N, CA, C and O atoms as a GROMACS GRO file, in nm:
protein
  636
    1MET      N    1   3.099  -0.575   0.519
    1MET     CA    2   3.056  -0.604   0.654
    1MET      C    3   3.050  -0.756   0.670
    1MET      O    4   2.990  -0.824   0.586
    2ASP      N    5   3.109  -0.810   0.775
    2ASP     CA    6   3.108  -0.953   0.800
    2ASP      C    7   2.975  -0.996   0.858
    2ASP      O    8   2.903  -0.917   0.919
    3ALA      N    9   2.942  -1.125   0.837
    3ALA     CA   10   2.818  -1.179   0.892
    3ALA      C   11   2.816  -1.158   1.043
    3ALA      O   12   2.918  -1.174   1.110
    4GLY      N   13   2.702  -1.122   1.096
    4GLY     CA   14   2.688  -1.101   1.239
    4GLY      C   15   2.749  -0.971   1.287
    4GLY      O   16   2.765  -0.949   1.407
    5ASP      N   17   2.784  -0.884   1.193
    5ASP     CA   18   2.855  -0.762   1.226
    5ASP      C   19   2.772  -0.638   1.195
    5ASP      O   20   2.827  -0.534   1.158
    6PHE      N   21   2.641  -0.648   1.209
    6PHE     CA   22   2.553  -0.536   1.174
    6PHE      C   23   2.582  -0.415   1.262
    6PHE      O   24   2.604  -0.428   1.382
    7ASP      N   25   2.583  -0.298   1.200
    7ASP     CA   26   2.611  -0.173   1.269
    7ASP      C   27   2.496  -0.076   1.240
    7ASP      O   28   2.481  -0.027   1.128
    8GLU      N   29   2.415  -0.049   1.342
    8GLU     CA   30   2.299   0.039   1.325
    8GLU      C   31   2.340   0.178   1.276
    8GLU      O   32   2.276   0.232   1.186
    9GLU      N   33   2.444   0.234   1.334
    9GLU     CA   34   2.487   0.367   1.290
    9GLU      C   35   2.526   0.365   1.143
    9GLU      O   36   2.496   0.459   1.070
   10GLU      N   37   2.593   0.259   1.099
   10GLU     CA   38   2.630   0.247   0.958
   10GLU      C   39   2.505   0.246   0.870
   10GLU      O   40   2.504   0.309   0.764
   11LEU      N   41   2.401   0.175   0.913
   11LEU     CA   42   2.276   0.174   0.838
   11LEU      C   43   2.218   0.315   0.828
   11LEU      O   44   2.183   0.360   0.719
   12PHE      N   45   2.208   0.383   0.939
   12PHE     CA   46   2.150   0.517   0.938
   12PHE      C   47   2.235   0.615   0.855
   12PHE      O   48   2.180   0.700   0.785
   13ARG      N   49   2.366   0.603   0.863
   13ARG     CA   50   2.453   0.690   0.781
   13ARG      C   51   2.435   0.658   0.633
   13ARG      O   52   2.432   0.749   0.550
   14ALA      N   53   2.424   0.530   0.599
   14ALA     CA   54   2.403   0.492   0.459
   14ALA      C   55   2.271   0.549   0.408
   14ALA      O   56   2.264   0.600   0.296
   15MET      N   57   2.167   0.540   0.489
   15MET     CA   58   2.037   0.593   0.448
   15MET      C   59   2.043   0.746   0.434
   15MET      O   60   1.987   0.802   0.340
   16ALA      N   61   2.110   0.811   0.529
   16ALA     CA   62   2.121   0.957   0.524
   16ALA      C   63   2.195   1.003   0.399
   16ALA      O   64   2.165   1.109   0.344
   17GLY      N   65   2.290   0.924   0.353
   17GLY     CA   66   2.366   0.960   0.234
   17GLY      C   67   2.311   0.906   0.104
   17GLY      O   68   2.370   0.927  -0.002
   18SER      N   69   2.199   0.837   0.110
   18SER     CA   70   2.146   0.768  -0.008
   18SER      C   71   2.078   0.860  -0.108
   18SER      O   72   2.064   0.825  -0.225
   19GLY      N   73   2.035   0.976  -0.064
   19GLY     CA   74   1.957   1.063  -0.151
   19GLY      C   75   1.809   1.029  -0.152
   19GLY      O   76   1.729   1.099  -0.214
   20THR      N   77   1.771   0.922  -0.084
   20THR     CA   78   1.631   0.881  -0.075
   20THR      C   79   1.562   0.960   0.035
   20THR      O   80   1.620   0.987   0.140
   21ARG      N   81   1.438   0.999   0.010
   21ARG     CA   82   1.358   1.058   0.117
   21ARG      C   83   1.300   0.942   0.197
   21ARG      O   84   1.224   0.861   0.143
   22TRP      N   85   1.335   0.933   0.324
   22TRP     CA   86   1.292   0.822   0.408
   22TRP      C   87   1.247   0.873   0.544
   22TRP      O   88   1.294   0.976   0.594
   23LEU      N   89   1.156   0.798   0.601
   23LEU     CA   90   1.110   0.823   0.738
   23LEU      C   91   1.127   0.695   0.817
   23LEU      O   92   1.086   0.588   0.772
   24LEU      N   93   1.187   0.704   0.933
   24LEU     CA   94   1.194   0.591   1.024
   24LEU      C   95   1.060   0.584   1.096
   24LEU      O   96   1.019   0.679   1.161
   25ILE      N   97   0.993   0.470   1.083
   25ILE     CA   98   0.863   0.453   1.148
   25ILE      C   99   0.872   0.331   1.239
   25ILE      O  100   0.980   0.274   1.256
   26GLY      N  101   0.761   0.290   1.296
   26GLY     CA  102   0.762   0.175   1.384
   26GLY      C  103   0.825   0.208   1.519
   26GLY      O  104   0.842   0.324   1.555
   27ARG      N  105   0.858   0.104   1.590
   27ARG     CA  106   0.909   0.123   1.726
   27ARG      C  107   1.047   0.186   1.731
   27ARG      O  108   1.080   0.251   1.830
   28ARG      N  109   1.128   0.170   1.625
   28ARG     CA  110   1.259   0.238   1.624
   28ARG      C  111   1.240   0.389   1.631
   28ARG      O  112   1.322   0.458   1.692
   29ALA      N  113   1.135   0.440   1.571
   29ALA     CA  114   1.108   0.583   1.580
   29ALA      C  115   1.076   0.622   1.724
   29ALA      O  116   1.118   0.728   1.770
   30LEU      N  117   1.004   0.537   1.794
   30LEU     CA  118   0.973   0.565   1.934
   30LEU      C  119   1.100   0.561   2.019
   30LEU      O  120   1.118   0.644   2.108
   31VAL      N  121   1.188   0.465   1.990
   31VAL     CA  122   1.317   0.458   2.060
   31VAL      C  123   1.394   0.587   2.036
   31VAL      O  124   1.453   0.643   2.128
   32ALA      N  125   1.395   0.635   1.910
   32ALA     CA  126   1.466   0.759   1.877
   32ALA      C  127   1.411   0.878   1.957
   32ALA      O  128   1.484   0.972   1.988
   33LEU      N  129   1.283   0.874   1.988
   33LEU     CA  130   1.220   0.980   2.067
   33LEU      C  131   1.245   0.963   2.217
   33LEU      O  132   1.204   1.046   2.297
   34GLY      N  133   1.313   0.854   2.254
   34GLY     CA  134   1.344   0.830   2.395
   34GLY      C  135   1.237   0.755   2.471
   34GLY      O  136   1.240   0.752   2.594
   35LEU      N  137   1.143   0.695   2.400
   35LEU     CA  138   1.036   0.622   2.468
   35LEU      C  139   1.083   0.481   2.504
   35LEU      O  140   1.162   0.422   2.431
   36PRO      N  141   1.035   0.427   2.616
   36PRO     CA  142   1.083   0.298   2.667
   36PRO      C  143   1.015   0.178   2.602
   36PRO      O  144   0.929   0.113   2.662
   37VAL      N  145   1.054   0.148   2.478
   37VAL     CA  146   0.999   0.033   2.407
   37VAL      C  147   1.114  -0.050   2.351
   37VAL      O  148   1.225  -0.001   2.334
   38LEU      N  149   1.085  -0.175   2.323
   38LEU     CA  150   1.183  -0.265   2.262
   38LEU      C  151   1.134  -0.306   2.124
   38LEU      O  152   1.013  -0.314   2.099
   39THR      N  153   1.228  -0.332   2.035
   39THR     CA  154   1.193  -0.380   1.902
   39THR      C  155   1.310  -0.459   1.847
   39THR      O  156   1.424  -0.441   1.888
   40ALA      N  157   1.279  -0.548   1.753
   40ALA     CA  158   1.383  -0.633   1.696
   40ALA      C  159   1.410  -0.601   1.550
   40ALA      O  160   1.497  -0.664   1.489
   41ASP      N  161   1.339  -0.506   1.492
   41ASP     CA  162   1.361  -0.478   1.350
   41ASP      C  163   1.352  -0.329   1.323
   41ASP      O  164   1.335  -0.248   1.413
   42TYR      N  165   1.364  -0.296   1.197
   42TYR     CA  166   1.360  -0.157   1.151
   42TYR      C  167   1.247  -0.144   1.051
   42TYR      O  168   1.219  -0.236   0.974
   43ASP      N  169   1.181  -0.028   1.053
   43ASP     CA  170   1.073   0.000   0.959
   43ASP      C  171   1.098   0.138   0.899
   43ASP      O  172   1.114   0.237   0.970
   44PHE      N  173   1.101   0.143   0.766
   44PHE     CA  174   1.117   0.269   0.695
   44PHE      C  175   1.000   0.287   0.600
   44PHE      O  176   0.948   0.191   0.544
   45TRP      N  177   0.959   0.412   0.584
   45TRP     CA  178   0.864   0.448   0.478
   45TRP      C  179   0.943   0.538   0.386
   45TRP      O  180   0.991   0.644   0.427
   46ILE      N  181   0.955   0.497   0.260
   46ILE     CA  182   1.039   0.572   0.167
   46ILE      C  183   0.957   0.624   0.049
   46ILE      O  184   0.849   0.574   0.018
   47ASP      N  185   1.014   0.724  -0.015
   47ASP     CA  186   0.958   0.778  -0.138
   47ASP      C  187   0.959   0.667  -0.242
   47ASP      O  188   1.061   0.601  -0.262
   48ILE      N  189   0.848   0.646  -0.308
   48ILE     CA  190   0.834   0.537  -0.404
   48ILE      C  191   0.936   0.546  -0.518
   48ILE      O  192   0.969   0.445  -0.580
   49ASP      N  193   0.987   0.666  -0.545
   49ASP     CA  194   1.087   0.682  -0.650
   49ASP      C  195   1.229   0.663  -0.599
   49ASP      O  196   1.325   0.676  -0.676
   50GLY      N  197   1.245   0.632  -0.471
   50GLY     CA  198   1.378   0.617  -0.413
   50GLY      C  199   1.419   0.474  -0.384
   50GLY      O  200   1.518   0.452  -0.313
   51ILE      N  201   1.346   0.377  -0.436
   51ILE     CA  202   1.374   0.237  -0.403
   51ILE      C  203   1.516   0.198  -0.441
   51ILE      O  204   1.588   0.138  -0.360
   52GLU      N  205   1.558   0.231  -0.562
   52GLU     CA  206   1.690   0.189  -0.608
   52GLU      C  207   1.802   0.247  -0.522
   52GLU      O  208   1.895   0.175  -0.487
   53SER      N  209   1.794   0.375  -0.488
   53SER     CA  210   1.899   0.436  -0.406
   53SER      C  211   1.894   0.384  -0.262
   53SER      O  212   1.998   0.368  -0.198
   54PHE      N  213   1.774   0.358  -0.212
   54PHE     CA  214   1.761   0.299  -0.078
   54PHE      C  215   1.824   0.160  -0.077
   54PHE      O  216   1.898   0.125   0.016
   55ASN      N  217   1.796   0.080  -0.181
   55ASN     CA  218   1.851  -0.055  -0.189
   55ASN      C  219   2.003  -0.054  -0.200
   55ASN      O  220   2.070  -0.138  -0.141
   56ALA      N  221   2.058   0.042  -0.274
   56ALA     CA  222   2.203   0.052  -0.285
   56ALA      C  223   2.265   0.083  -0.149
   56ALA      O  224   2.368   0.026  -0.112
   57ALA      N  225   2.202   0.173  -0.075
   57ALA     CA  226   2.251   0.206   0.059
   57ALA      C  227   2.239   0.084   0.151
   57ALA      O  228   2.330   0.056   0.229
   58ALA      N  229   2.128   0.012   0.142
   58ALA     CA  230   2.109  -0.108   0.224
   58ALA      C  231   2.214  -0.214   0.189
   58ALA      O  232   2.267  -0.280   0.277
   59ALA      N  233   2.243  -0.229   0.060
   59ALA     CA  234   2.342  -0.328   0.016
   59ALA      C  235   2.480  -0.298   0.075
   59ALA      O  236   2.556  -0.390   0.103
   60SER      N  237   2.511  -0.170   0.094
   60SER     CA  238   2.640  -0.135   0.154
   60SER      C  239   2.649  -0.182   0.299
   60SER      O  240   2.758  -0.188   0.356
   61CYS      N  241   2.535  -0.216   0.358
   61CYS     CA  242   2.529  -0.267   0.495
   61CYS      C  243   2.501  -0.418   0.497
   61CYS      O  244   2.472  -0.474   0.602
   62GLY      N  245   2.510  -0.482   0.381
   62GLY     CA  246   2.488  -0.626   0.374
   62GLY      C  247   2.343  -0.667   0.373
   62GLY      O  248   2.310  -0.781   0.405
   63LEU      N  249   2.254  -0.576   0.337
   63LEU     CA  250   2.110  -0.604   0.336
   63LEU      C  251   2.062  -0.613   0.192
   63LEU      O  252   2.087  -0.523   0.111
   64ILE      N  253   1.993  -0.721   0.161
   64ILE     CA  254   1.951  -0.750   0.024
   64ILE      C  255   1.798  -0.747   0.016
   64ILE      O  256   1.731  -0.802   0.103
   65PRO      N  257   1.742  -0.683  -0.089
   65PRO     CA  258   1.596  -0.679  -0.103
   65PRO      C  259   1.537  -0.814  -0.142
   65PRO      O  260   1.600  -0.892  -0.213
   66ASP      N  261   1.416  -0.840  -0.094
   66ASP     CA  262   1.348  -0.965  -0.128
   66ASP      C  263   1.266  -0.953  -0.256
   66ASP      O  264   1.210  -1.053  -0.303
   67LYS      N  265   1.257  -0.832  -0.314
   67LYS     CA  266   1.180  -0.810  -0.436
   67LYS      C  267   1.255  -0.712  -0.525
   67LYS      O  268   1.340  -0.637  -0.479
   68THR      N  269   1.223  -0.715  -0.652
   68THR     CA  270   1.273  -0.612  -0.742
   68THR      C  271   1.204  -0.480  -0.708
   68THR      O  272   1.101  -0.478  -0.641
   69ALA      N  273   1.261  -0.371  -0.756
   69ALA     CA  274   1.199  -0.240  -0.733
   69ALA      C  275   1.059  -0.235  -0.792
   69ALA      O  276   0.968  -0.180  -0.730
   70ASP      N  277   1.040  -0.291  -0.912
   70ASP     CA  278   0.907  -0.291  -0.974
   70ASP      C  279   0.807  -0.372  -0.893
   70ASP      O  280   0.692  -0.330  -0.877
   71ALA      N  281   0.850  -0.487  -0.842
   71ALA     CA  282   0.761  -0.569  -0.760
   71ALA      C  283   0.726  -0.497  -0.629
   71ALA      O  284   0.613  -0.504  -0.582
   72ALA      N  285   0.824  -0.427  -0.572
   72ALA     CA  286   0.798  -0.351  -0.449
   72ALA      C  287   0.698  -0.239  -0.475
   72ALA      O  288   0.608  -0.215  -0.394
   73ARG      N  289   0.713  -0.172  -0.589
   73ARG     CA  290   0.617  -0.066  -0.623
   73ARG      C  291   0.476  -0.124  -0.638
   73ARG      O  292   0.378  -0.061  -0.600
   74ALA      N  293   0.468  -0.243  -0.695
   74ALA     CA  294   0.337  -0.306  -0.718
   74ALA      C  295   0.270  -0.348  -0.588
   74ALA      O  296   0.147  -0.340  -0.577
   75THR      N  297   0.348  -0.394  -0.491
   75THR     CA  298   0.289  -0.442  -0.365
   75THR      C  299   0.287  -0.336  -0.256
   75THR      O  300   0.211  -0.347  -0.160
   76GLY      N  301   0.371  -0.232  -0.270
   76GLY     CA  302   0.374  -0.126  -0.170
   76GLY      C  303   0.464  -0.151  -0.052
   76GLY      O  304   0.474  -0.068   0.038
   77ARG      N  305   0.529  -0.265  -0.051
   77ARG     CA  306   0.621  -0.295   0.059
   77ARG      C  307   0.716  -0.406   0.021
   77ARG      O  308   0.690  -0.484  -0.071
   78TYR      N  309   0.827  -0.412   0.092
   78TYR     CA  310   0.923  -0.520   0.073
   78TYR      C  311   1.015  -0.523   0.194
   78TYR      O  312   0.999  -0.444   0.287
   79VAL      N  313   1.111  -0.614   0.192
   79VAL     CA  314   1.204  -0.632   0.302
   79VAL      C  315   1.346  -0.629   0.246
   79VAL      O  316   1.371  -0.686   0.139
   80VAL      N  317   1.438  -0.564   0.316
   80VAL     CA  318   1.580  -0.584   0.291
   80VAL      C  319   1.633  -0.656   0.414
   80VAL      O  320   1.601  -0.621   0.527
   81GLU      N  321   1.714  -0.758   0.388
   81GLU     CA  322   1.750  -0.846   0.498
   81GLU      C  323   1.891  -0.898   0.482
   81GLU      O  324   1.940  -0.917   0.371
   82GLY      N  325   1.954  -0.920   0.594
   82GLY     CA  326   2.086  -0.980   0.605
   82GLY      C  327   2.101  -1.019   0.750
   82GLY      O  328   2.031  -1.107   0.799
   83ASP      N  329   2.192  -0.952   0.820
   83ASP     CA  330   2.205  -0.974   0.964
   83ASP      C  331   2.090  -0.910   1.041
   83ASP      O  332   2.066  -0.944   1.157
   84GLU      N  333   2.020  -0.818   0.978
   84GLU     CA  334   1.903  -0.753   1.036
   84GLU      C  335   1.791  -0.754   0.934
   84GLU      O  336   1.814  -0.774   0.815
   85ARG      N  337   1.672  -0.732   0.982
   85ARG     CA  338   1.555  -0.724   0.895
   85ARG      C  339   1.507  -0.579   0.893
   85ARG      O  340   1.491  -0.516   0.998
   86VAL      N  341   1.484  -0.528   0.772
   86VAL     CA  342   1.432  -0.393   0.755
   86VAL      C  343   1.307  -0.402   0.669
   86VAL      O  344   1.314  -0.441   0.552
   87ASP      N  345   1.193  -0.366   0.727
   87ASP     CA  346   1.068  -0.361   0.651
   87ASP      C  347   1.060  -0.224   0.585
   87ASP      O  348   1.083  -0.122   0.649
   88VAL      N  349   1.026  -0.224   0.456
   88VAL     CA  350   1.024  -0.099   0.380
   88VAL      C  351   0.886  -0.080   0.318
   88VAL      O  352   0.839  -0.165   0.242
   89LEU      N  353   0.823   0.030   0.351
   89LEU     CA  354   0.694   0.068   0.295
   89LEU      C  355   0.720   0.167   0.182
   89LEU      O  356   0.794   0.263   0.200
   90VAL      N  357   0.660   0.143   0.065
   90VAL     CA  358   0.682   0.232  -0.050
   90VAL      C  359   0.551   0.285  -0.108
   90VAL      O  360   0.548   0.331  -0.221
   91ALA      N  361   0.445   0.279  -0.032
   91ALA     CA  362   0.315   0.328  -0.078
   91ALA      C  363   0.313   0.481  -0.078
   91ALA      O  364   0.373   0.544   0.008
   92ARG      N  365   0.243   0.538  -0.175
   92ARG     CA  366   0.228   0.684  -0.178
   92ARG      C  367   0.140   0.733  -0.063
   92ARG      O  368   0.155   0.846  -0.017
   93GLN      N  369   0.049   0.647  -0.018
   93GLN     CA  370  -0.038   0.681   0.094
   93GLN      C  371  -0.087   0.552   0.157
   93GLN      O  372  -0.092   0.447   0.093
   94VAL      N  373  -0.123   0.562   0.284
   94VAL     CA  374  -0.177   0.448   0.358
   94VAL      C  375  -0.294   0.500   0.441
   94VAL      O  376  -0.291   0.612   0.491
   95SER      N  377  -0.396   0.416   0.455
   95SER     CA  378  -0.514   0.452   0.534
   95SER      C  379  -0.514   0.378   0.666
   95SER      O  380  -0.473   0.262   0.675
   96THR      N  381  -0.561   0.446   0.770
   96THR     CA  382  -0.582   0.380   0.898
   96THR      C  383  -0.704   0.290   0.885
   96THR      O  384  -0.776   0.294   0.785
   97ARG      N  385  -0.726   0.208   0.986
   97ARG     CA  386  -0.841   0.118   0.982
   97ARG      C  387  -0.974   0.193   0.980
   97ARG      O  388  -1.075   0.140   0.934
   98ASP      N  389  -0.973   0.318   1.029
   98ASP     CA  390  -1.097   0.397   1.025
   98ASP      C  391  -1.100   0.496   0.908
   98ASP      O  392  -1.181   0.588   0.907
   99GLY      N  393  -1.012   0.475   0.810
   99GLY     CA  394  -1.020   0.549   0.684
   99GLY      C  395  -0.944   0.680   0.676
   99GLY      O  396  -0.960   0.752   0.577
  100VAL      N  397  -0.863   0.715   0.775
  100VAL     CA  398  -0.784   0.837   0.767
  100VAL      C  399  -0.662   0.810   0.680
  100VAL      O  400  -0.585   0.717   0.706
  101VAL      N  401  -0.645   0.891   0.576
  101VAL     CA  402  -0.535   0.872   0.481
  101VAL      C  403  -0.415   0.955   0.522
  101VAL      O  404  -0.427   1.073   0.555
  102LEU      N  405  -0.298   0.891   0.521
  102LEU     CA  406  -0.173   0.963   0.541
  102LEU      C  407  -0.090   0.946   0.415
  102LEU      O  408  -0.053   0.834   0.378
  103ARG      N  409  -0.062   1.058   0.349
  103ARG     CA  410   0.020   1.057   0.228
  103ARG      C  411   0.167   1.074   0.266
  103ARG      O  412   0.200   1.150   0.357
  104PHE      N  413   0.255   1.003   0.195
  104PHE     CA  414   0.398   1.017   0.221
  104PHE      C  415   0.440   1.163   0.208
  104PHE      O  416   0.514   1.214   0.293
  105GLU      N  417   0.394   1.230   0.104
  105GLU     CA  418   0.434   1.370   0.082
  105GLU      C  419   0.398   1.458   0.201
  105GLU      O  420   0.475   1.546   0.240
  106ASP      N  421   0.281   1.435   0.258
  106ASP     CA  422   0.239   1.514   0.375
  106ASP      C  423   0.324   1.480   0.497
  106ASP      O  424   0.369   1.570   0.569
  107ALA      N  425   0.345   1.352   0.520
  107ALA     CA  426   0.428   1.310   0.634
  107ALA      C  427   0.570   1.364   0.618
  107ALA      O  428   0.632   1.409   0.715
  108TRP      N  429   0.622   1.360   0.496
  108TRP     CA  430   0.757   1.412   0.470
  108TRP      C  431   0.764   1.562   0.500
  108TRP      O  432   0.861   1.610   0.559
  109SER      N  433   0.663   1.635   0.461
  109SER     CA  434   0.665   1.781   0.481
  109SER      C  435   0.657   1.818   0.630
  109SER      O  436   0.696   1.928   0.668
  110ARG      N  437   0.607   1.728   0.712
  110ARG     CA  438   0.593   1.755   0.856
  110ARG      C  439   0.696   1.680   0.941
  110ARG      O  440   0.690   1.682   1.064
  111ARG      N  441   0.790   1.614   0.875
  111ARG     CA  442   0.887   1.530   0.946
  111ARG      C  443   0.967   1.611   1.048
  111ARG      O  444   0.970   1.734   1.044
  112ARG      N  445   1.031   1.539   1.137
  112ARG     CA  446   1.120   1.603   1.233
  112ARG      C  447   1.253   1.529   1.234
  112ARG      O  448   1.259   1.408   1.214
  113ALA      N  449   1.359   1.603   1.257
  113ALA     CA  450   1.492   1.545   1.267
  113ALA      C  451   1.520   1.516   1.414
  113ALA      O  452   1.502   1.603   1.500
  114VAL      N  453   1.562   1.394   1.442
  114VAL     CA  454   1.597   1.355   1.578
  114VAL      C  455   1.746   1.324   1.579
  114VAL      O  456   1.790   1.233   1.508
  115PRO      N  457   1.826   1.397   1.657
  115PRO     CA  458   1.970   1.370   1.660
  115PRO      C  459   1.998   1.226   1.703
  115PRO      O  460   1.939   1.175   1.798
  116TYR      N  461   2.090   1.163   1.632
  116TYR     CA  462   2.130   1.025   1.662
  116TYR      C  463   2.274   1.023   1.713
  116TYR      O  464   2.302   0.975   1.823
  117GLU      N  465   2.364   1.075   1.633
  117GLU     CA  466   2.505   1.091   1.666
  117GLU      C  467   2.548   1.225   1.609
  117GLU      O  468   2.476   1.282   1.526
  118PRO      N  469   2.662   1.278   1.651
  118PRO     CA  470   2.707   1.405   1.591
  118PRO      C  471   2.710   1.394   1.438
  118PRO      O  472   2.768   1.302   1.381
  119GLY      N  473   2.646   1.490   1.374
  119GLY     CA  474   2.643   1.492   1.228
  119GLY      C  475   2.544   1.397   1.165
  119GLY      O  476   2.542   1.382   1.043
  120LEU      N  477   2.460   1.333   1.245
  120LEU     CA  478   2.363   1.237   1.191
  120LEU      C  479   2.231   1.251   1.265
  120LEU      O  480   2.223   1.234   1.386
  121SER      N  481   2.128   1.281   1.188
  121SER     CA  482   1.992   1.287   1.244
  121SER      C  483   1.906   1.185   1.173
  121SER      O  484   1.932   1.148   1.058
  122LEU      N  485   1.803   1.140   1.241
  122LEU     CA  486   1.706   1.046   1.185
  122LEU      C  487   1.580   1.123   1.150
  122LEU      O  488   1.535   1.207   1.228
  123TRP      N  489   1.523   1.096   1.034
  123TRP     CA  490   1.396   1.158   0.994
  123TRP      C  491   1.283   1.070   1.044
  123TRP      O  492   1.274   0.952   1.008
  124ILE      N  493   1.198   1.126   1.125
  124ILE     CA  494   1.080   1.053   1.170
  124ILE      C  495   0.957   1.140   1.144
  124ILE      O  496   0.967   1.262   1.134
  125PRO      N  497   0.840   1.077   1.134
  125PRO     CA  498   0.718   1.156   1.116
  125PRO      C  499   0.692   1.243   1.238
  125PRO      O  500   0.741   1.214   1.348
  126SER      N  501   0.616   1.348   1.220
  126SER     CA  502   0.568   1.426   1.334
  126SER      C  503   0.494   1.331   1.428
  126SER      O  504   0.450   1.224   1.386
  127ILE      N  505   0.480   1.368   1.553
  127ILE     CA  506   0.410   1.279   1.646
  127ILE      C  507   0.267   1.249   1.599
  127ILE      O  508   0.227   1.132   1.602
  128PRO      N  509   0.187   1.348   1.556
  128PRO     CA  510   0.054   1.312   1.506
  128PRO      C  511   0.058   1.214   1.388
  128PRO      O  512  -0.026   1.124   1.378
  129ASP      N  513   0.156   1.231   1.298
  129ASP     CA  514   0.167   1.138   1.185
  129ASP      C  515   0.216   1.001   1.231
  129ASP      O  516   0.172   0.898   1.179
  130LEU      N  517   0.307   0.999   1.327
  130LEU     CA  518   0.354   0.871   1.381
  130LEU      C  519   0.238   0.797   1.447
  130LEU      O  520   0.229   0.674   1.436
  131ILE      N  521   0.151   0.869   1.515
  131ILE     CA  522   0.031   0.807   1.572
  131ILE      C  523  -0.054   0.747   1.461
  131ILE      O  524  -0.105   0.636   1.476
  132LEU      N  525  -0.070   0.819   1.351
  132LEU     CA  526  -0.148   0.763   1.239
  132LEU      C  527  -0.084   0.635   1.185
  132LEU      O  528  -0.155   0.541   1.151
  133THR      N  529   0.050   0.630   1.177
  133THR     CA  530   0.114   0.507   1.129
  133THR      C  531   0.084   0.391   1.222
  133THR      O  532   0.072   0.276   1.178
  134LYS      N  533   0.072   0.418   1.350
  134LYS     CA  534   0.039   0.313   1.446
  134LYS      C  535  -0.106   0.267   1.430
  134LYS      O  536  -0.139   0.154   1.466
  135LYS      N  537  -0.190   0.353   1.376
  135LYS     CA  538  -0.331   0.317   1.356
  135LYS      C  539  -0.352   0.235   1.229
  135LYS      O  540  -0.464   0.193   1.201
  136TRP      N  541  -0.246   0.212   1.152
  136TRP     CA  542  -0.260   0.128   1.033
  136TRP      C  543  -0.295  -0.014   1.072
  136TRP      O  544  -0.372  -0.080   1.002
  137SER      N  545  -0.239  -0.064   1.182
  137SER     CA  546  -0.263  -0.204   1.220
  137SER      C  547  -0.347  -0.217   1.346
  137SER      O  548  -0.429  -0.308   1.358
  138LEU      N  549  -0.326  -0.128   1.440
  138LEU     CA  550  -0.393  -0.131   1.570
  138LEU      C  551  -0.372  -0.263   1.645
  138LEU      O  552  -0.462  -0.311   1.714
  139ARG      N  553  -0.253  -0.321   1.630
  139ARG     CA  554  -0.219  -0.437   1.714
  139ARG      C  555  -0.204  -0.390   1.858
  139ARG      O  556  -0.198  -0.269   1.884
  140ALA      N  557  -0.199  -0.483   1.951
  140ALA     CA  558  -0.191  -0.447   2.093
  140ALA      C  559  -0.072  -0.356   2.121
  140ALA      O  560  -0.084  -0.258   2.194
  141LYS      N  561   0.045  -0.388   2.063
  141LYS     CA  562   0.163  -0.303   2.083
  141LYS      C  563   0.141  -0.164   2.026
  141LYS      O  564   0.186  -0.065   2.083
  142ALA      N  565   0.072  -0.156   1.913
  142ALA     CA  566   0.047  -0.026   1.851
  142ALA      C  567  -0.040   0.061   1.941
  142ALA      O  568  -0.017   0.181   1.952
  143VAL      N  569  -0.138   0.001   2.005
  143VAL     CA  570  -0.225   0.077   2.096
  143VAL      C  571  -0.143   0.130   2.214
  143VAL      O  572  -0.160   0.244   2.256
  144GLN      N  573  -0.053   0.047   2.267
  144GLN     CA  574   0.036   0.092   2.375
  144GLN      C  575   0.126   0.206   2.327
  144GLN      O  576   0.147   0.304   2.398
  145ASP      N  577   0.177   0.191   2.205
  145ASP     CA  578   0.264   0.294   2.148
  145ASP      C  579   0.190   0.426   2.130
  145ASP      O  580   0.245   0.533   2.155
  146ILE      N  581   0.065   0.418   2.087
  146ILE     CA  582  -0.016   0.539   2.070
  146ILE      C  583  -0.031   0.611   2.204
  146ILE      O  584  -0.021   0.733   2.211
  147ASP      N  585  -0.056   0.535   2.310
  147ASP     CA  586  -0.067   0.595   2.444
  147ASP      C  587   0.062   0.669   2.481
  147ASP      O  588   0.058   0.780   2.534
  148LEU      N  589   0.178   0.605   2.455
  148LEU     CA  590   0.306   0.668   2.485
  148LEU      C  591   0.327   0.795   2.402
  148LEU      O  592   0.373   0.897   2.454
  149LEU      N  593   0.293   0.788   2.274
  149LEU     CA  594   0.310   0.904   2.186
  149LEU      C  595   0.217   1.018   2.226
  149LEU      O  596   0.257   1.135   2.223
  150GLU      N  597   0.094   0.986   2.263
  150GLU     CA  598   0.001   1.091   2.307
  150GLU      C  599   0.051   1.157   2.435
  150GLU      O  600   0.040   1.278   2.450
  151ALA      N  601   0.107   1.078   2.527
  151ALA     CA  602   0.162   1.135   2.649
  151ALA      C  603   0.282   1.225   2.617
  151ALA      O  604   0.295   1.333   2.674
  152LEU      N  605   0.368   1.181   2.526
  152LEU     CA  606   0.482   1.262   2.486
  152LEU      C  607   0.435   1.392   2.420
  152LEU      O  608   0.492   1.498   2.444
  153SER      N  609   0.334   1.383   2.339
  153SER     CA  610   0.279   1.501   2.270
  153SER      C  611   0.228   1.604   2.371
  153SER      O  612   0.245   1.724   2.351
  154ARG      N  613   0.167   1.557   2.478
  154ARG     CA  614   0.117   1.648   2.581
  154ARG      C  615   0.231   1.716   2.656
  154ARG      O  616   0.216   1.829   2.704
  155GLU      N  617   0.346   1.648   2.666
  155GLU     CA  618   0.461   1.702   2.738
  155GLU      C  619   0.539   1.805   2.657
  155GLU      O  620   0.603   1.893   2.713
  156GLU      N  621   0.533   1.793   2.523
  156GLU     CA  622   0.612   1.882   2.437
  156GLU      C  623   0.549   2.020   2.430
  156GLU      O  624   0.427   2.034   2.426
  157PRO      N  625   0.634   2.124   2.429
  157PRO     CA  626   0.580   2.260   2.415
  157PRO      C  627   0.519   2.278   2.277
  157PRO      O  628   0.568   2.221   2.179
  158SER      N  629   0.414   2.355   2.269
  158SER     CA  630   0.349   2.384   2.141
  158SER      C  631   0.436   2.480   2.062
  158SER      O  632   0.502   2.567   2.118
  159SER      N  633   0.434   2.462   1.929
  159SER     CA  634   0.514   2.550   1.843
  159SER      C  635   0.436   2.674   1.808
  159SER      O  636   0.487   2.761   1.737
   0.00000   0.00000   0.00000
């Protein structure tokens, strides 16, 4: 891939074929759900044992990790970067500011597939879990995003 030639679909296809269990989180997940938000980066939460395969997939898109896999495991997060920035969370669990714990395994078991292109779906957390991810920071944008997600949740039919 040439500099300045980032291809979002290529990134998502690489991740889908990586063998890594990953969830698209952050505002890109809201965009995937059709919500009217803007964002400049990508956020993934991945299985802590999938760092190497995730990095290999990212490298195929010209994205290089800022830490070794061991350092990422120790800190719980890292960045792969090139023409785009991808924040990667590798923690087994994360707590909201009010102490609610969300485990990757639980979020993975409740994930939903959102169609992106023919033959390609994006894995995102369930709406309740996506709301919890927004409560990790509670920045102003996160509060707005929670409102949008709660409204979407009310519109969706119950299973």
